PDB file of N, CA, C and O in Angstrom, chain B, residues numbered from 101:
ATOM      1  N   MET B 101     -14.660 -14.489  14.342  1.00  0.00           N
ATOM      2  CA  MET B 101     -14.118 -14.206  12.756  1.00  0.00           C
ATOM      3  C   MET B 101     -14.604 -15.131  12.031  1.00  0.00           C
ATOM      4  O   MET B 101     -14.696 -14.818  10.844  1.00  0.00           O
ATOM      5  N   ASP B 102     -15.045 -16.438  12.375  1.00  0.00           N
ATOM      6  CA  ASP B 102     -15.551 -17.589  11.450  1.00  0.00           C
ATOM      7  C   ASP B 102     -16.923 -17.207  10.785  1.00  0.00           C
ATOM      8  O   ASP B 102     -17.297 -17.677   9.711  1.00  0.00           O
ATOM      9  N   LYS B 103     -17.542 -16.419  11.443  1.00  0.00           N
ATOM     10  CA  LYS B 103     -19.028 -16.160  11.245  1.00  0.00           C
ATOM     11  C   LYS B 103     -19.113 -14.817  10.264  1.00  0.00           C
ATOM     12  O   LYS B 103     -20.209 -14.375   9.921  1.00  0.00           O
ATOM     13  N   LEU B 104     -17.931 -14.240   9.868  1.00  0.00           N
ATOM     14  CA  LEU B 104     -17.836 -13.293   8.918  1.00  0.00           C
ATOM     15  C   LEU B 104     -18.256 -13.415   7.507  1.00  0.00           C
ATOM     16  O   LEU B 104     -17.685 -14.358   6.959  1.00  0.00           O
ATOM     17  N   PRO B 105     -19.142 -12.710   6.672  1.00  0.00           N
ATOM     18  CA  PRO B 105     -19.341 -13.057   5.265  1.00  0.00           C
ATOM     19  C   PRO B 105     -18.060 -13.024   4.435  1.00  0.00           C
ATOM     20  O   PRO B 105     -17.294 -12.075   4.600  1.00  0.00           O
ATOM     21  N   GLY B 106     -17.797 -13.882   3.649  1.00  0.00           N
ATOM     22  CA  GLY B 106     -16.712 -14.235   2.880  1.00  0.00           C
ATOM     23  C   GLY B 106     -15.733 -13.016   2.464  1.00  0.00           C
ATOM     24  O   GLY B 106     -14.530 -13.010   2.728  1.00  0.00           O
ATOM     25  N   PRO B 107     -16.476 -11.886   1.712  1.00  0.00           N
ATOM     26  CA  PRO B 107     -15.584 -10.799   1.317  1.00  0.00           C
ATOM     27  C   PRO B 107     -14.955  -9.929   2.527  1.00  0.00           C
ATOM     28  O   PRO B 107     -13.838  -9.421   2.434  1.00  0.00           O
ATOM     29  N   LEU B 108     -15.786  -9.805   3.680  1.00  0.00           N
ATOM     30  CA  LEU B 108     -15.098  -9.194   4.769  1.00  0.00           C
ATOM     31  C   LEU B 108     -14.156 -10.208   5.490  1.00  0.00           C
ATOM     32  O   LEU B 108     -13.072  -9.789   5.894  1.00  0.00           O
ATOM     33  N   LYS B 109     -14.455 -11.353   5.654  1.00  0.00           N
ATOM     34  CA  LYS B 109     -13.213 -12.150   6.090  1.00  0.00           C
ATOM     35  C   LYS B 109     -12.085 -11.981   5.484  1.00  0.00           C
ATOM     36  O   LYS B 109     -11.094 -11.628   6.124  1.00  0.00           O
ATOM     37  N   ASP B 110     -12.039 -12.216   4.077  1.00  0.00           N
ATOM     38  CA  ASP B 110     -11.089 -12.154   3.046  1.00  0.00           C
ATOM     39  C   ASP B 110     -10.170 -10.891   3.397  1.00  0.00           C
ATOM     40  O   ASP B 110      -8.962 -11.018   3.598  1.00  0.00           O
ATOM     41  N   VAL B 111     -10.860  -9.618   3.458  1.00  0.00           N
ATOM     42  CA  VAL B 111     -10.242  -8.201   3.617  1.00  0.00           C
ATOM     43  C   VAL B 111      -9.557  -8.178   5.117  1.00  0.00           C
ATOM     44  O   VAL B 111      -8.505  -7.570   5.318  1.00  0.00           O
ATOM     45  N   VAL B 112     -10.230  -8.872   6.111  1.00  0.00           N
ATOM     46  CA  VAL B 112      -9.800  -8.829   7.463  1.00  0.00           C
ATOM     47  C   VAL B 112      -8.433  -9.573   7.392  1.00  0.00           C
ATOM     48  O   VAL B 112      -7.337  -9.117   7.718  1.00  0.00           O
ATOM     49  N   GLU B 113      -8.706 -10.759   6.922  1.00  0.00           N
ATOM     50  CA  GLU B 113      -7.271 -11.628   6.832  1.00  0.00           C
ATOM     51  C   GLU B 113      -6.093 -11.149   6.174  1.00  0.00           C
ATOM     52  O   GLU B 113      -4.974 -11.554   6.486  1.00  0.00           O
ATOM     53  N   ARG B 114      -6.298 -10.308   5.280  1.00  0.00           N
ATOM     54  CA  ARG B 114      -5.421  -9.591   4.296  1.00  0.00           C
ATOM     55  C   ARG B 114      -4.760  -8.469   5.110  1.00  0.00           C
ATOM     56  O   ARG B 114      -3.539  -8.333   5.184  1.00  0.00           O
ATOM     57  N   LEU B 115      -5.721  -7.619   5.756  1.00  0.00           N
ATOM     58  CA  LEU B 115      -5.231  -6.624   6.693  1.00  0.00           C
ATOM     59  C   LEU B 115      -4.498  -7.054   8.075  1.00  0.00           C
ATOM     60  O   LEU B 115      -3.863  -6.264   8.774  1.00  0.00           O
ATOM     61  N   THR B 116      -4.658  -8.235   8.319  1.00  0.00           N
ATOM     62  CA  THR B 116      -3.641  -8.593   9.741  1.00  0.00           C
ATOM     63  C   THR B 116      -2.444  -9.249   9.212  1.00  0.00           C
ATOM     64  O   THR B 116      -1.640  -9.804   9.962  1.00  0.00           O
ATOM     65  N   ARG B 117      -2.288  -9.196   7.795  1.00  0.00           N
ATOM     66  CA  ARG B 117      -0.808  -9.380   7.401  1.00  0.00           C
ATOM     67  C   ARG B 117       0.231  -8.126   7.480  1.00  0.00           C
ATOM     68  O   ARG B 117       1.458  -8.191   7.547  1.00  0.00           O
ATOM     69  N   LEU B 118      -0.614  -6.942   7.453  1.00  0.00           N
ATOM     70  CA  LEU B 118       0.079  -5.718   7.561  1.00  0.00           C
ATOM     71  C   LEU B 118       0.782  -5.614   9.063  1.00  0.00           C
ATOM     72  O   LEU B 118       0.330  -6.214  10.039  1.00  0.00           O
ATOM     73  N   PRO B 119       1.762  -4.901   9.094  1.00  0.00           N
ATOM     74  CA  PRO B 119       2.520  -4.765  10.530  1.00  0.00           C
ATOM     75  C   PRO B 119       1.703  -3.966  11.368  1.00  0.00           C
ATOM     76  O   PRO B 119       1.321  -2.868  10.963  1.00  0.00           O
ATOM     77  N   GLY B 120       1.357  -4.435  12.614  1.00  0.00           N
ATOM     78  CA  GLY B 120       0.792  -3.525  13.598  1.00  0.00           C
ATOM     79  C   GLY B 120      -0.875  -3.617  13.487  1.00  0.00           C
ATOM     80  O   GLY B 120      -1.612  -2.991  14.249  1.00  0.00           O
ATOM     81  N   ILE B 121      -1.280  -4.353  12.594  1.00  0.00           N
ATOM     82  CA  ILE B 121      -2.770  -4.530  12.638  1.00  0.00           C
ATOM     83  C   ILE B 121      -3.024  -6.094  12.926  1.00  0.00           C
ATOM     84  O   ILE B 121      -2.673  -7.098  12.307  1.00  0.00           O
ATOM     85  N   GLY B 122      -3.836  -5.897  14.209  1.00  0.00           N
ATOM     86  CA  GLY B 122      -4.284  -7.255  14.704  1.00  0.00           C
ATOM     87  C   GLY B 122      -5.726  -7.613  14.119  1.00  0.00           C
ATOM     88  O   GLY B 122      -6.259  -6.872  13.293  1.00  0.00           O
ATOM     89  N   PRO B 123      -6.247  -8.614  14.515  1.00  0.00           N
ATOM     90  CA  PRO B 123      -7.589  -9.017  14.238  1.00  0.00           C
ATOM     91  C   PRO B 123      -8.739  -8.038  14.377  1.00  0.00           C
ATOM     92  O   PRO B 123      -9.534  -7.734  13.488  1.00  0.00           O
ATOM     93  N   LYS B 124      -8.707  -7.539  15.770  1.00  0.00           N
ATOM     94  CA  LYS B 124      -9.655  -6.377  15.980  1.00  0.00           C
ATOM     95  C   LYS B 124      -9.673  -5.186  15.091  1.00  0.00           C
ATOM     96  O   LYS B 124     -10.721  -4.816  14.562  1.00  0.00           O
ATOM     97  N   SER B 125      -8.370  -4.485  14.888  1.00  0.00           N
ATOM     98  CA  SER B 125      -8.156  -3.437  14.174  1.00  0.00           C
ATOM     99  C   SER B 125      -8.507  -3.834  12.687  1.00  0.00           C
ATOM    100  O   SER B 125      -9.223  -3.091  12.015  1.00  0.00           O
ATOM    101  N   ALA B 126      -8.028  -4.943  12.208  1.00  0.00           N
ATOM    102  CA  ALA B 126      -8.407  -5.366  10.762  1.00  0.00           C
ATOM    103  C   ALA B 126      -9.863  -5.227  10.637  1.00  0.00           C
ATOM    104  O   ALA B 126     -10.342  -4.583   9.703  1.00  0.00           O
ATOM    105  N   LEU B 127     -10.693  -5.872  11.646  1.00  0.00           N
ATOM    106  CA  LEU B 127     -12.113  -5.859  11.482  1.00  0.00           C
ATOM    107  C   LEU B 127     -12.596  -4.608  11.398  1.00  0.00           C
ATOM    108  O   LEU B 127     -13.355  -4.309  10.476  1.00  0.00           O
ATOM    109  N   ARG B 128     -12.198  -3.648  12.412  1.00  0.00           N
ATOM    110  CA  ARG B 128     -12.631  -2.185  12.320  1.00  0.00           C
ATOM    111  C   ARG B 128     -12.463  -1.474  11.019  1.00  0.00           C
ATOM    112  O   ARG B 128     -13.319  -0.729  10.542  1.00  0.00           O
ATOM    113  N   ILE B 129     -11.367  -1.733  10.502  1.00  0.00           N
ATOM    114  CA  ILE B 129     -10.968  -1.235   9.159  1.00  0.00           C
ATOM    115  C   ILE B 129     -11.755  -1.649   8.156  1.00  0.00           C
ATOM    116  O   ILE B 129     -12.290  -0.786   7.461  1.00  0.00           O
ATOM    117  N   GLY B 130     -11.982  -3.041   7.880  1.00  0.00           N
ATOM    118  CA  GLY B 130     -12.916  -3.753   7.252  1.00  0.00           C
ATOM    119  C   GLY B 130     -14.445  -3.130   7.103  1.00  0.00           C
ATOM    120  O   GLY B 130     -15.070  -2.902   6.067  1.00  0.00           O
ATOM    121  N   LEU B 131     -14.849  -2.926   8.522  1.00  0.00           N
ATOM    122  CA  LEU B 131     -16.094  -2.254   8.414  1.00  0.00           C
ATOM    123  C   LEU B 131     -16.262  -0.982   8.164  1.00  0.00           C
ATOM    124  O   LEU B 131     -17.358  -0.547   7.810  1.00  0.00           O
ATOM    125  N   HIS B 132     -14.999  -0.078   8.345  1.00  0.00           N
ATOM    126  CA  HIS B 132     -15.138   1.167   7.947  1.00  0.00           C
ATOM    127  C   HIS B 132     -15.241   1.191   6.432  1.00  0.00           C
ATOM    128  O   HIS B 132     -16.006   1.966   5.858  1.00  0.00           O
ATOM    129  N   LEU B 133     -14.473   0.345   5.805  1.00  0.00           N
ATOM    130  CA  LEU B 133     -14.369   0.426   4.392  1.00  0.00           C
ATOM    131  C   LEU B 133     -15.696   0.053   3.758  1.00  0.00           C
ATOM    132  O   LEU B 133     -16.043   0.593   2.707  1.00  0.00           O
ATOM    133  N   LEU B 134     -16.459  -0.872   4.377  1.00  0.00           N
ATOM    134  CA  LEU B 134     -17.898  -0.979   4.022  1.00  0.00           C
ATOM    135  C   LEU B 134     -18.665   0.258   4.082  1.00  0.00           C
ATOM    136  O   LEU B 134     -19.437   0.516   3.159  1.00  0.00           O
ATOM    137  N   LYS B 135     -18.536   1.038   5.056  1.00  0.00           N
ATOM    138  CA  LYS B 135     -19.121   2.374   5.056  1.00  0.00           C
ATOM    139  C   LYS B 135     -19.311   3.392   4.282  1.00  0.00           C
ATOM    140  O   LYS B 135     -20.297   4.101   4.082  1.00  0.00           O
ATOM    141  N   LEU B 136     -17.633   3.385   3.621  1.00  0.00           N
ATOM    142  CA  LEU B 136     -17.336   4.157   2.568  1.00  0.00           C
ATOM    143  C   LEU B 136     -18.342   4.361   1.474  1.00  0.00           C
ATOM    144  O   LEU B 136     -18.979   3.346   1.193  1.00  0.00           O
ATOM    145  N   PRO B 137     -18.606   5.363   0.845  1.00  0.00           N
ATOM    146  CA  PRO B 137     -19.466   5.606  -0.148  1.00  0.00           C
ATOM    147  C   PRO B 137     -18.640   4.814  -1.394  1.00  0.00           C
ATOM    148  O   PRO B 137     -17.412   4.748  -1.438  1.00  0.00           O
ATOM    149  N   GLN B 138     -19.401   4.322  -2.233  1.00  0.00           N
ATOM    150  CA  GLN B 138     -18.859   3.404  -3.398  1.00  0.00           C
ATOM    151  C   GLN B 138     -17.541   3.932  -4.147  1.00  0.00           C
ATOM    152  O   GLN B 138     -16.576   3.222  -4.429  1.00  0.00           O
ATOM    153  N   ASP B 139     -17.662   5.237  -4.407  1.00  0.00           N
ATOM    154  CA  ASP B 139     -16.551   5.854  -5.260  1.00  0.00           C
ATOM    155  C   ASP B 139     -15.426   6.212  -4.300  1.00  0.00           C
ATOM    156  O   ASP B 139     -14.309   6.233  -4.817  1.00  0.00           O
ATOM    157  N   SER B 140     -15.508   6.522  -2.897  1.00  0.00           N
ATOM    158  CA  SER B 140     -14.542   6.481  -2.049  1.00  0.00           C
ATOM    159  C   SER B 140     -13.727   5.075  -1.750  1.00  0.00           C
ATOM    160  O   SER B 140     -12.550   5.023  -1.390  1.00  0.00           O
ATOM    161  N   ALA B 141     -14.484   4.096  -1.944  1.00  0.00           N
ATOM    162  CA  ALA B 141     -13.847   2.790  -1.634  1.00  0.00           C
ATOM    163  C   ALA B 141     -13.077   2.383  -2.924  1.00  0.00           C
ATOM    164  O   ALA B 141     -12.029   1.740  -2.871  1.00  0.00           O
ATOM    165  N   GLN B 142     -13.750   2.861  -4.278  1.00  0.00           N
ATOM    166  CA  GLN B 142     -13.169   2.389  -5.553  1.00  0.00           C
ATOM    167  C   GLN B 142     -11.756   3.087  -5.349  1.00  0.00           C
ATOM    168  O   GLN B 142     -10.732   2.405  -5.370  1.00  0.00           O
ATOM    169  N   ASP B 143     -11.718   4.592  -5.131  1.00  0.00           N
ATOM    170  CA  ASP B 143     -10.666   5.243  -5.126  1.00  0.00           C
ATOM    171  C   ASP B 143      -9.429   4.738  -4.212  1.00  0.00           C
ATOM    172  O   ASP B 143      -8.273   4.721  -4.635  1.00  0.00           O
ATOM    173  N   PHE B 144      -9.760   4.376  -3.058  1.00  0.00           N
ATOM    174  CA  PHE B 144      -9.093   3.689  -2.139  1.00  0.00           C
ATOM    175  C   PHE B 144      -8.368   2.512  -2.744  1.00  0.00           C
ATOM    176  O   PHE B 144      -7.146   2.381  -2.673  1.00  0.00           O
ATOM    177  N   GLY B 145      -9.102   1.744  -3.286  1.00  0.00           N
ATOM    178  CA  GLY B 145      -8.601   0.408  -3.910  1.00  0.00           C
ATOM    179  C   GLY B 145      -7.576   0.789  -5.242  1.00  0.00           C
ATOM    180  O   GLY B 145      -6.513   0.226  -5.503  1.00  0.00           O
ATOM    181  N   ARG B 146      -8.130   1.762  -5.902  1.00  0.00           N
ATOM    182  CA  ARG B 146      -7.131   2.179  -7.132  1.00  0.00           C
ATOM    183  C   ARG B 146      -5.856   2.730  -6.669  1.00  0.00           C
ATOM    184  O   ARG B 146      -4.832   2.575  -7.334  1.00  0.00           O
ATOM    185  N   SER B 147      -5.873   3.430  -5.446  1.00  0.00           N
ATOM    186  CA  SER B 147      -4.682   3.988  -4.845  1.00  0.00           C
ATOM    187  C   SER B 147      -3.607   2.973  -4.341  1.00  0.00           C
ATOM    188  O   SER B 147      -2.402   3.222  -4.357  1.00  0.00           O
ATOM    189  N   ILE B 148      -4.152   1.814  -3.896  1.00  0.00           N
ATOM    190  CA  ILE B 148      -3.378   0.677  -3.606  1.00  0.00           C
ATOM    191  C   ILE B 148      -2.702   0.082  -4.802  1.00  0.00           C
ATOM    192  O   ILE B 148      -1.518  -0.256  -4.772  1.00  0.00           O
ATOM    193  N   ILE B 149      -3.438  -0.037  -5.811  1.00  0.00           N
ATOM    194  CA  ILE B 149      -2.980  -0.643  -7.006  1.00  0.00           C
ATOM    195  C   ILE B 149      -1.839   0.401  -7.614  1.00  0.00           C
ATOM    196  O   ILE B 149      -0.713   0.010  -7.924  1.00  0.00           O
ATOM    197  N   GLU B 150      -2.189   1.506  -7.718  1.00  0.00           N
ATOM    198  CA  GLU B 150      -1.312   2.543  -8.282  1.00  0.00           C
ATOM    199  C   GLU B 150      -0.090   2.589  -7.404  1.00  0.00           C
ATOM    200  O   GLU B 150       0.948   2.929  -7.972  1.00  0.00           O
ATOM    201  N   LEU B 151      -0.025   2.302  -6.097  1.00  0.00           N
ATOM    202  CA  LEU B 151       1.101   2.218  -5.177  1.00  0.00           C
ATOM    203  C   LEU B 151       2.031   1.234  -5.692  1.00  0.00           C
ATOM    204  O   LEU B 151       3.203   1.543  -5.906  1.00  0.00           O
ATOM    205  N   ARG B 152       1.572   0.033  -5.912  1.00  0.00           N
ATOM    206  CA  ARG B 152       2.417  -1.034  -6.356  1.00  0.00           C
ATOM    207  C   ARG B 152       2.832  -0.837  -7.910  1.00  0.00           C
ATOM    208  O   ARG B 152       3.881  -1.339  -8.312  1.00  0.00           O
ATOM    209  N   GLU B 153       2.151  -0.238  -8.610  1.00  0.00           N
ATOM    210  CA  GLU B 153       2.406  -0.130 -10.221  1.00  0.00           C
ATOM    211  C   GLU B 153       3.375   1.053 -10.460  1.00  0.00           C
ATOM    212  O   GLU B 153       4.124   1.168 -11.430  1.00  0.00           O
ATOM    213  N   LYS B 154       3.249   1.875  -9.475  1.00  0.00           N
ATOM    214  CA  LYS B 154       3.962   3.340 -10.061  1.00  0.00           C
ATOM    215  C   LYS B 154       5.240   3.454  -8.804  1.00  0.00           C
ATOM    216  O   LYS B 154       6.008   4.415  -8.796  1.00  0.00           O
ATOM    217  N   LEU B 155       5.309   2.569  -7.991  1.00  0.00           N
ATOM    218  CA  LEU B 155       6.565   2.961  -6.821  1.00  0.00           C
ATOM    219  C   LEU B 155       7.417   1.901  -6.805  1.00  0.00           C
ATOM    220  O   LEU B 155       7.007   0.740  -6.840  1.00  0.00           O
ATOM    221  N   CYS B 156       8.562   2.198  -6.755  1.00  0.00           N
ATOM    222  CA  CYS B 156       9.568   1.023  -6.395  1.00  0.00           C
ATOM    223  C   CYS B 156      10.843   1.431  -5.744  1.00  0.00           C
ATOM    224  O   CYS B 156      10.978   2.653  -5.675  1.00  0.00           O
ATOM    225  N   LEU B 157      11.840   0.698  -5.235  1.00  0.00           N
ATOM    226  CA  LEU B 157      13.018   1.150  -4.515  1.00  0.00           C
ATOM    227  C   LEU B 157      14.032   1.554  -5.555  1.00  0.00           C
ATOM    228  O   LEU B 157      14.115   0.947  -6.623  1.00  0.00           O
ATOM    229  N   CYS B 158      14.697   2.434  -5.290  1.00  0.00           N
ATOM    230  CA  CYS B 158      15.746   2.797  -6.279  1.00  0.00           C
ATOM    231  C   CYS B 158      16.929   1.779  -6.110  1.00  0.00           C
ATOM    232  O   CYS B 158      17.435   1.584  -5.005  1.00  0.00           O
ATOM    233  N   GLU B 159      17.331   1.165  -7.196  1.00  0.00           N
ATOM    234  CA  GLU B 159      18.437   0.191  -6.902  1.00  0.00           C
ATOM    235  C   GLU B 159      19.615   0.671  -6.700  1.00  0.00           C
ATOM    236  O   GLU B 159      20.539  -0.141  -6.653  1.00  0.00           O
ATOM    237  N   GLU B 160      19.904   2.089  -6.530  1.00  0.00           N
ATOM    238  CA  GLU B 160      21.178   2.623  -5.880  1.00  0.00           C
ATOM    239  C   GLU B 160      20.981   2.900  -4.624  1.00  0.00           C
ATOM    240  O   GLU B 160      21.678   2.301  -3.805  1.00  0.00           O
ATOM    241  N   CYS B 161      20.091   3.770  -4.207  1.00  0.00           N
ATOM    242  CA  CYS B 161      19.995   4.202  -2.873  1.00  0.00           C
ATOM    243  C   CYS B 161      18.888   3.706  -2.011  1.00  0.00           C
ATOM    244  O   CYS B 161      18.793   4.073  -0.841  1.00  0.00           O
ATOM    245  N   ALA B 162      18.020   2.848  -2.583  1.00  0.00           N
ATOM    246  CA  ALA B 162      16.838   2.031  -1.930  1.00  0.00           C
ATOM    247  C   ALA B 162      15.863   3.179  -1.520  1.00  0.00           C
ATOM    248  O   ALA B 162      15.099   2.893  -0.598  1.00  0.00           O
ATOM    249  N   SER B 163      15.753   4.527  -2.092  1.00  0.00           N
ATOM    250  CA  SER B 163      14.680   5.391  -1.574  1.00  0.00           C
ATOM    251  C   SER B 163      13.306   4.807  -2.574  1.00  0.00           C
ATOM    252  O   SER B 163      13.393   4.124  -3.594  1.00  0.00           O
ATOM    253  N   LEU B 164      12.241   5.246  -2.007  1.00  0.00           N
ATOM    254  CA  LEU B 164      10.923   5.134  -2.922  1.00  0.00           C
ATOM    255  C   LEU B 164      11.121   6.198  -4.205  1.00  0.00           C
ATOM    256  O   LEU B 164      11.692   7.289  -4.211  1.00  0.00           O
ATOM    257  N   ALA B 165      10.519   5.566  -5.165  1.00  0.00           N
ATOM    258  CA  ALA B 165      10.594   6.596  -6.387  1.00  0.00           C
ATOM    259  C   ALA B 165       9.909   6.050  -7.337  1.00  0.00           C
ATOM    260  O   ALA B 165       9.599   4.869  -7.182  1.00  0.00           O
ATOM    261  N   GLU B 166       9.515   6.706  -8.485  1.00  0.00           N
ATOM    262  CA  GLU B 166       8.562   6.237  -9.609  1.00  0.00           C
ATOM    263  C   GLU B 166       9.639   5.623 -10.665  1.00  0.00           C
ATOM    264  O   GLU B 166       9.121   4.998 -11.590  1.00  0.00           O
ATOM    265  N   THR B 167      10.954   5.701 -10.667  1.00  0.00           N
ATOM    266  CA  THR B 167      11.944   5.235 -11.559  1.00  0.00           C
ATOM    267  C   THR B 167      12.866   4.656 -10.676  1.00  0.00           C
ATOM    268  O   THR B 167      13.011   5.002  -9.503  1.00  0.00           O
ATOM    269  N   SER B 168      13.649   3.540 -11.402  1.00  0.00           N
ATOM    270  CA  SER B 168      14.891   3.314 -10.747  1.00  0.00           C
ATOM    271  C   SER B 168      15.920   3.357 -12.013  1.00  0.00           C
ATOM    272  O   SER B 168      15.648   2.804 -13.079  1.00  0.00           O
ATOM    273  N   PRO B 169      17.204   4.117 -11.766  1.00  0.00           N
ATOM    274  CA  PRO B 169      17.417   4.865 -10.493  1.00  0.00           C
ATOM    275  C   PRO B 169      16.678   6.058 -10.266  1.00  0.00           C
ATOM    276  O   PRO B 169      16.200   6.634 -11.244  1.00  0.00           O
ATOM    277  N   CYS B 170      16.493   6.572  -8.979  1.00  0.00           N
ATOM    278  CA  CYS B 170      15.681   7.528  -8.696  1.00  0.00           C
ATOM    279  C   CYS B 170      16.228   8.960  -9.468  1.00  0.00           C
ATOM    280  O   CYS B 170      17.390   9.016  -9.868  1.00  0.00           O
ATOM    281  N   PRO B 171      15.427   9.939  -9.614  1.00  0.00           N
ATOM    282  CA  PRO B 171      16.117  11.168 -10.132  1.00  0.00           C
ATOM    283  C   PRO B 171      17.229  11.648  -9.549  1.00  0.00           C
ATOM    284  O   PRO B 171      18.035  12.262 -10.249  1.00  0.00           O
ATOM    285  N   LEU B 172      17.455  11.464  -8.248  1.00  0.00           N
ATOM    286  CA  LEU B 172      18.724  11.908  -7.546  1.00  0.00           C
ATOM    287  C   LEU B 172      19.859  11.174  -8.102  1.00  0.00           C
ATOM    288  O   LEU B 172      20.781  11.731  -8.698  1.00  0.00           O
ATOM    289  N   CYS B 173      19.775   9.848  -7.887  1.00  0.00           N
ATOM    290  CA  CYS B 173      20.944   9.104  -8.364  1.00  0.00           C
ATOM    291  C   CYS B 173      21.003   8.995 -10.028  1.00  0.00           C
ATOM    292  O   CYS B 173      21.986   8.552 -10.623  1.00  0.00           O
ATOM    293  N   ALA B 174      20.002   9.388 -10.566  1.00  0.00           N
ATOM    294  CA  ALA B 174      20.387   9.493 -12.254  1.00  0.00           C
ATOM    295  C   ALA B 174      20.715  10.753 -12.756  1.00  0.00           C
ATOM    296  O   ALA B 174      20.714  11.003 -13.962  1.00  0.00           O
ATOM    297  N   ASP B 175      21.049  11.707 -11.716  1.00  0.00           N
ATOM    298  CA  ASP B 175      21.267  13.045 -12.067  1.00  0.00           C
ATOM    299  C   ASP B 175      22.872  12.983 -12.410  1.00  0.00           C
ATOM    300  O   ASP B 175      23.651  12.534 -11.568  1.00  0.00           O
ATOM    301  N   PRO B 176      23.289  13.412 -13.571  1.00  0.00           N
ATOM    302  CA  PRO B 176      24.706  13.505 -14.046  1.00  0.00           C
ATOM    303  C   PRO B 176      25.738  14.115 -13.259  1.00  0.00           C
ATOM    304  O   PRO B 176      26.870  13.685 -13.041  1.00  0.00           O
ATOM    305  N   ALA B 177      25.130  15.304 -12.815  1.00  0.00           N
ATOM    306  CA  ALA B 177      25.673  16.328 -12.037  1.00  0.00           C
ATOM    307  C   ALA B 177      25.906  15.885 -10.506  1.00  0.00           C
ATOM    308  O   ALA B 177      26.434  16.668  -9.716  1.00  0.00           O
ATOM    309  N   ARG B 178      25.524  14.696 -10.149  1.00  0.00           N
ATOM    310  CA  ARG B 178      25.524  14.182  -8.567  1.00  0.00           C
ATOM    311  C   ARG B 178      27.028  13.852  -8.488  1.00  0.00           C
ATOM    312  O   ARG B 178      27.652  13.275  -9.378  1.00  0.00           O
ATOM    313  N   HIS B 179      27.498  14.252  -7.408  1.00  0.00           N
ATOM    314  CA  HIS B 179      28.835  13.698  -7.067  1.00  0.00           C
ATOM    315  C   HIS B 179      28.621  12.255  -6.399  1.00  0.00           C
ATOM    316  O   HIS B 179      27.967  12.128  -5.364  1.00  0.00           O
ATOM    317  N   ARG B 180      29.212  11.192  -7.059  1.00  0.00           N
ATOM    318  CA  ARG B 180      28.953   9.922  -6.697  1.00  0.00           C
ATOM    319  C   ARG B 180      30.089   9.419  -5.621  1.00  0.00           C
ATOM    320  O   ARG B 180      30.038   8.383  -4.957  1.00  0.00           O
ATOM    321  N   ASP B 181      31.123  10.408  -5.614  1.00  0.00           N
ATOM    322  CA  ASP B 181      32.228   9.748  -4.735  1.00  0.00           C
ATOM    323  C   ASP B 181      32.298  10.274  -3.192  1.00  0.00           C
ATOM    324  O   ASP B 181      33.291  10.252  -2.465  1.00  0.00           O
ATOM    325  N   GLN B 182      31.144  10.696  -2.915  1.00  0.00           N
ATOM    326  CA  GLN B 182      31.036  11.430  -1.583  1.00  0.00           C
ATOM    327  C   GLN B 182      30.082  10.342  -0.726  1.00  0.00           C
ATOM    328  O   GLN B 182      29.761  10.584   0.437  1.00  0.00           O
TER     329      GLN B 182
END
């Protein structure tokens, strides 16, 4: 792992922080990302950024949503006493 080029080593180290991804899997994923066409790799990167920018956990029910409270919790017709 020490002999990897800097950018690949960085990606591998970051991927190993994900649950269930060990060093071998992280290296495999990193090498796969290198083989992607430039536009596909950029789309993938943008998707990760968009995930963090546009999704959050609802402050009331903790479900994934684009707003907090989520549309279900924000619905005035929702029965909150159940």
